[in-house]
GUKE-129554 format. One line per field, with one value per atom (N, C-alpha, C): residue in three letters; chain; atom name; x, y, z. Coordinates in steps of 0.001 Angstrom, whole numbers, plus 500000, padded with zeros to 6 digits. Layout:
# GUKE-129554
r = ala | ...
c = A | ...
a = CA | ...
x = X | ...
y = Y | ...
z = Z | ...
# end
This chain:
# GUKE-129554
r = met | met | met | val | val | val | val | val | val | ala | ala | ala | leu | leu | leu | lys | lys | lys | ile | ile | ile | ile | ile | ile | leu | leu | leu | ile | ile | ile | ile | ile | ile | ile | ile | ile | ser | ser | ser | leu | leu | leu | gly | gly | gly | leu | leu | leu | ile | ile | ile | gly | gly | gly | val | val | val | val | val | val | leu | leu | leu | leu | leu | leu | gln | gln | gln | lys | lys | lys | gly | gly | gly | lys | lys | lys | ser | ser | ser | ala | ala | ala | gly | gly | gly | leu | leu | leu | ser | ser | ser | gly | gly | gly | ala | ala | ala | ile | ile | ile | ser | ser | ser | gly | gly | gly | gly | gly | gly | ala | ala | ala | glu | glu | glu | his | his | his | leu | leu | leu | phe | phe | phe | gly | gly | gly | lys | lys | lys | gln | gln | gln | lys | lys | lys | ala | ala | ala | arg | arg | arg | gly | gly | gly | leu | leu | leu | asp | asp | asp | leu | leu | leu | leu | leu | leu | leu | leu | leu | ser | ser | ser | arg | arg | arg | leu | leu | leu | thr | thr | thr | met | met | met | val | val | val | leu | leu | leu | ala | ala | ala | ala | ala | ala | gly | gly | gly | phe | phe | phe | ile | ile | ile | ile | ile | ile | val | val | val | ala | ala | ala | leu | leu | leu | leu | leu | leu | ile | ile | ile | gly | gly | gly | tyr | tyr | tyr | phe | phe | phe | val | val | val | lys | lys | lys
c = A | A | A | A | A | A | A | A | A | A | A | A | A | A | A | A | A | A | A | A | A | A | A | A | A | A | A | A | A | A | A | A | A | A | A | A | A | A | A | A | A | A | A | A | A | A | A | A | A | A | A | A | A | A | A | A | A | A | A | A | A | A | A | A | A | A | A | A | A | A | A | A | A | A | A | A | A | A | A | A | A | A | A | A | A | A | A | A | A | A | A | A | A | A | A | A | A | A | A | A | A | A | A | A | A | A | A | A | A | A | A | A | A | A | A | A | A | A | A | A | A | A | A | A | A | A | A | A | A | A | A | A | A | A | A | A | A | A | A | A | A | A | A | A | A | A | A | A | A | A | A | A | A | A | A | A | A | A | A | A | A | A | A | A | A | A | A | A | A | A | A | A | A | A | A | A | A | A | A | A | A | A | A | A | A | A | A | A | A | A | A | A | A | A | A | A | A | A | A | A | A | A | A | A | A | A | A | A | A | A | A | A | A | A | A | A | A | A | A | A | A | A | A | A | A | A | A | A | A | A | A
a = N | CA | C | N | CA | C | N | CA | C | N | CA | C | N | CA | C | N | CA | C | N | CA | C | N | CA | C | N | CA | C | N | CA | C | N | CA | C | N | CA | C | N | CA | C | N | CA | C | N | CA | C | N | CA | C | N | CA | C | N | CA | C | N | CA | C | N | CA | C | N | CA | C | N | CA | C | N | CA | C | N | CA | C | N | CA | C | N | CA | C | N | CA | C | N | CA | C | N | CA | C | N | CA | C | N | CA | C | N | CA | C | N | CA | C | N | CA | C | N | CA | C | N | CA | C | N | CA | C | N | CA | C | N | CA | C | N | CA | C | N | CA | C | N | CA | C | N | CA | C | N | CA | C | N | CA | C | N | CA | C | N | CA | C | N | CA | C | N | CA | C | N | CA | C | N | CA | C | N | CA | C | N | CA | C | N | CA | C | N | CA | C | N | CA | C | N | CA | C | N | CA | C | N | CA | C | N | CA | C | N | CA | C | N | CA | C | N | CA | C | N | CA | C | N | CA | C | N | CA | C | N | CA | C | N | CA | C | N | CA | C | N | CA | C | N | CA | C | N | CA | C | N | CA | C | N | CA | C | N | CA | C | N | CA | C | N | CA | C
x = 495830 | 495895 | 495380 | 494228 | 493631 | 494496 | 495063 | 495914 | 497152 | 497738 | 498916 | 498566 | 497407 | 496986 | 496724 | 496178 | 495938 | 497252 | 498239 | 499558 | 500190 | 500082 | 500607 | 499878 | 498567 | 497789 | 498233 | 498520 | 498996 | 500350 | 501237 | 502573 | 502473 | 501635 | 501466 | 500857 | 499866 | 499225 | 500188 | 501019 | 502018 | 503046 | 503448 | 504370 | 503752 | 502483 | 501784 | 501667 | 501362 | 501288 | 502650 | 503706 | 505050 | 505477 | 505197 | 505601 | 504836 | 503548 | 502755 | 503242 | 503598 | 504086 | 505461 | 506250 | 507576 | 507526 | 506429 | 506336 | 506171 | 506695 | 506530 | 505139 | 504653 | 503387 | 503589 | 502695 | 502842 | 502542 | 501515 | 501139 | 500552 | 500535 | 500002 | 498806 | 497825 | 496691 | 495685 | 494643 | 493572 | 494037 | 494894 | 495372 | 496212 | 496940 | 497715 | 496820 | 495694 | 494765 | 494131 | 493900 | 493269 | 494279 | 495412 | 496380 | 497353 | 497595 | 498566 | 498138 | 496852 | 496353 | 496543 | 496342 | 496512 | 497982 | 498866 | 500292 | 500736 | 500224 | 500602 | 500020 | 498808 | 498149 | 498877 | 499297 | 499940 | 501452 | 502004 | 503409 | 504384 | 503999 | 504946 | 506039 | 505684 | 506669 | 506929 | 508086 | 508450 | 509056 | 508611 | 509182 | 510521 | 511474 | 512798 | 513307 | 514150 | 514853 | 513945 | 514064 | 513338 | 511833 | 511415 | 509977 | 509369 | 510079 | 509600 | 509536 | 510554 | 510586 | 509432 | 509208 | 508129 | 506765 | 506616 | 505359 | 505056 | 506048 | 505851 | 505636 | 506361 | 506197 | 504799 | 504265 | 502895 | 501901 | 502078 | 501167 | 501247 | 502449 | 502625 | 502010 | 502261 | 501702 | 500179 | 499645 | 498186 | 497555 | 498166 | 497652 | 497739 | 498841 | 498983 | 497963 | 497689 | 496689 | 495315 | 494946 | 493632 | 493533 | 494562 | 494546 | 494451 | 495253 | 495229 | 493894 | 493347 | 492048 | 490951 | 490989 | 490011 | 490178 | 491419 | 491658 | 491128 | 491351 | 490840 | 489311 | 488702 | 487243 | 486716 | 487438 | 487012 | 487114 | 488219 | 488432 | 487615 | 487299 | 486585 | 485093 | 484544 | 483088 | 482485
y = 518855 | 517409 | 516980 | 517518 | 517146 | 517643 | 518842 | 519391 | 518517 | 518073 | 517209 | 515882 | 515325 | 514073 | 514251 | 515402 | 515665 | 515792 | 516417 | 516530 | 515155 | 514330 | 512957 | 512166 | 512362 | 511667 | 512072 | 513340 | 513805 | 513205 | 513157 | 512583 | 511094 | 510374 | 508943 | 508711 | 509532 | 509331 | 509612 | 510631 | 510900 | 509773 | 509257 | 508122 | 506886 | 506653 | 505504 | 505623 | 506802 | 507026 | 506767 | 507297 | 507104 | 505646 | 504916 | 503513 | 502672 | 502947 | 502194 | 502469 | 503709 | 504034 | 503437 | 503180 | 502589 | 501086 | 500439 | 498992 | 498616 | 497445 | 496901 | 496316 | 496273 | 495600 | 494099 | 493401 | 491957 | 491206 | 491623 | 490970 | 492015 | 491698 | 492650 | 492051 | 492877 | 492447 | 491614 | 491179 | 490412 | 489014 | 488403 | 487064 | 487091 | 488161 | 488298 | 488500 | 489163 | 489382 | 488067 | 487165 | 485890 | 484927 | 484752 | 483770 | 484357 | 485657 | 486274 | 486225 | 486352 | 486301 | 484938 | 483888 | 482532 | 482249 | 482723 | 482506 | 483253 | 484438 | 485214 | 484580 | 484050 | 483458 | 482207 | 481369 | 480115 | 480236 | 481417 | 481674 | 481095 | 481006 | 480499 | 481518 | 482773 | 483822 | 484522 | 484319 | 484943 | 486315 | 487298 | 488632 | 488669 | 489343 | 489431 | 490858 | 491186 | 492455 | 493661 | 494545 | 495802 | 495582 | 494595 | 494317 | 493912 | 493093 | 492670 | 493858 | 494700 | 495877 | 496820 | 497073 | 497972 | 497389 | 496084 | 495436 | 495562 | 495308 | 495414 | 496859 | 497778 | 499190 | 499679 | 499150 | 499484 | 499028 | 497814 | 497308 | 498142 | 498520 | 499314 | 500699 | 501334 | 502661 | 502621 | 501579 | 501454 | 501274 | 500458 | 500277 | 501588 | 502297 | 503593 | 504603 | 504591 | 505492 | 505225 | 503957 | 503599 | 503996 | 503715 | 504030 | 505531 | 506311 | 507765 | 508344 | 507813 | 508295 | 508008 | 506836 | 506520 | 507421 | 507710 | 508613 | 510015 | 510495 | 511808 | 511799 | 510757 | 510659 | 510627 | 509983 | 509892 | 511257 | 511977 | 513237 | 514382 | 514335 | 515421 | 515374 | 514183 | 514014 | 515081
z = 518010 | 517862 | 516486 | 516102 | 514823 | 513663 | 513821 | 512761 | 512583 | 513669 | 513593 | 512925 | 513256 | 512625 | 511136 | 510753 | 509330 | 508564 | 509182 | 508541 | 508386 | 509426 | 509356 | 508271 | 508155 | 507127 | 505725 | 505520 | 504216 | 503896 | 504873 | 504652 | 504327 | 505074 | 504824 | 503445 | 503075 | 501775 | 500621 | 500745 | 499705 | 499623 | 500776 | 500793 | 500159 | 500448 | 499873 | 498363 | 497874 | 496424 | 495793 | 496409 | 495860 | 495830 | 496906 | 496981 | 495955 | 495795 | 494824 | 493409 | 493110 | 491773 | 491491 | 492514 | 492325 | 492062 | 492400 | 492235 | 490774 | 490430 | 489093 | 488949 | 487709 | 487448 | 487549 | 488213 | 488388 | 487097 | 486377 | 485127 | 484204 | 482930 | 481972 | 481250 | 480988 | 480200 | 480967 | 480235 | 480853 | 481240 | 480435 | 480776 | 482050 | 482250 | 483479 | 484688 | 484484 | 485597 | 486032 | 485082 | 485410 | 486024 | 485369 | 485864 | 486881 | 486826 | 487728 | 489173 | 489416 | 490786 | 491406 | 490613 | 491132 | 491423 | 490554 | 490794 | 492047 | 492230 | 493409 | 494675 | 494571 | 495734 | 496206 | 495276 | 495658 | 495782 | 495559 | 495839 | 494840 | 493570 | 492580 | 492297 | 492401 | 492183 | 493515 | 494040 | 495314 | 495035 | 495769 | 495636 | 496359 | 495757 | 496361 | 496295 | 497209 | 497182 | 497310 | 496325 | 496352 | 496245 | 495452 | 495319 | 496656 | 497409 | 498726 | 499677 | 499658 | 500518 | 500187 | 498909 | 498505 | 498852 | 498725 | 499059 | 500550 | 501366 | 502818 | 503253 | 502620 | 502942 | 502554 | 501464 | 501066 | 502114 | 502626 | 503654 | 504930 | 505335 | 506555 | 506387 | 505244 | 505012 | 504895 | 504267 | 504159 | 505538 | 506383 | 507738 | 508525 | 508384 | 509044 | 508560 | 507263 | 506692 | 507292 | 507374 | 507916 | 509388 | 510155 | 511585 | 511823 | 511094 | 511283 | 510812 | 509712 | 509234 | 510259 | 510882 | 511923 | 513147 | 513512 | 514646 | 514355 | 513133 | 512765 | 512822 | 512304 | 512347 | 513762 | 514657 | 516071 | 516759 | 516535 | 517222 | 516638 | 515357 | 514717 | 514990 | 515154 | 515307 | 516150
# end
């Protein structure tokens, strides 16, 4: 059981790394870090197409990573 969960965790982590690397940078430089977060928070720039898919896939993989890591921690204790 633990071995299967570890294999699933490795697959999810590799997928998460790949999806994050495929995403475009939202803003560049320090000025983008200051103003880009506010634009993203208030929804001035809507993600479309592939960017939206990659963003949602990142959230799903991150949630899966956390859940599987917690399960491994529970079973290994």
